[in-house]
C-alpha positions, 0 to 999 in steps of 0.5 A: 860047187853050187848050192846051199848048206843048213848050218847049226852055228853053236853058242859062242862062235861067230857067224864068220868062224863058223863059215871058215869051217866050210870055206877051208874045205872048198877053196877056192869055191866062193862061200857066202851066208845069210843072216849073221848071228851074234856069238851069244846066239846059236841056230840056223845059219844058211851058207851059199856056195859058188854062184848061190852067193847070188841068192843070198839076198833072197835067203835073207828076206825070208822070215825067221824063227827064234826061240829067246830067253829074257831076263826080267827085272834087268837091263844093259847097254846092249839089251842082252847079257854081253854087256854090263847088266844092271839089276834093278832095285826091287822090280816088279814080277809080273805075272803069266796072265799079264805078259800074255796080255801084252804080247798081241801089242807085238804082232803085225806091222810094228815099229821098233828100235834097233839096239845101240849095239847093233849094225844098223849105220849111223852117220856111215858107221855101225851102231855097235862100233859108236857104242862101244867108243862110249858114244851116246846112240839113238837108232831110228825107229823102223817098221818090221812085221812079226806074224807070231809070238808066244810065251813058253816057260816062265820062271821068274826072272827067265821068260822065254818066247818063240818069235816068227818075224820078218827080216830085220827085226830085232828080238833084243828089242821086243824083249826091252820093250815088252819089259818097259811095258811090264813096268820092269825091263829085260835082257836077252840071255839066250837065242836059237834061231830054229828056221830061216824059211824052210831051213830047220835047225833039227836038219842043220849040220854040225860044224865041228870037224866037218869033212867034204863027205858031210858036206856033200850029204848036207848040201842042198839045191839053190832052188831051196832059196827060191821056193815061191817062185814058179819053174820054167823048164828050158829046152837045150837050146834055151839053155844055151842062149841064156848061158850067152845072155840071150832073151826069152820071149814071154808069149812062148811061156805057158799062159800061168807063166805070163800071168805071173810076169805081169805080177809084182816080182814076176821073177821065174826061176829057169830050170834045165831039163834035169831040174837044175837052177840055171838062172832067174828070169825077169822081163826087162821090157815088154815081152821079153825075160833077161837072165838076172842072175844068170848062173851059167858061164859063157862056154 
């Protein structure tokens, strides 16, 4: 099986446990996922099946969308309600206008500090593992991009934000830092990932009691992982050559694809005459494209 399945991970389930529901039905097909969600969170989790596991990195780099709820006037070591929450004494209660005035400062390319309870590595270990041992953890600032952020329902202490951001963004950090700027604190109490790129939660499969028929109904083409790449339809001869590691000459491509090859990324999705993804092609030396990766095994 070769493709992608958009799964709606339930709250309280780990990403690993969610994926196991699919793996048990598809053994020995390899299954991987793009973009872990904590048990507190729910929403889009993209499973990559078979050779499509080689596309995980591309799915992970897609923009993410979240609906997130924070509780103001509270802080915790993990910046969410999964660790001991401290209620501040007589904290201020910001107005809606005060919150909306600050939100533009969280858009564009920003620097943020990941939570101590996060998967970033410190001295070769995951930060959350050190934090759970009682170690004082200080993560390094990192640049992320927030494309859009807006305030939805606000009934103190609950504040709901909708965020569209780059991969690697910690929404817990946004709430924490916003709370500080408001003269108080904030912890995340709920998180729904509503989209990863073109994968929307409204279209996702419920993983409870899955069966092969439902998996087949939700199976998407691996091309869904590369919607930004131009397509090159390969002849049967070229498919055979690619299957055996052969190279494709750039000067045989249409002019618009030759221009794309010269661009920054320069990748092209090679499909067969039936529109099935065969390979991603990249220029490895002037005038020649190499399959990287090649999704076909040599015959």
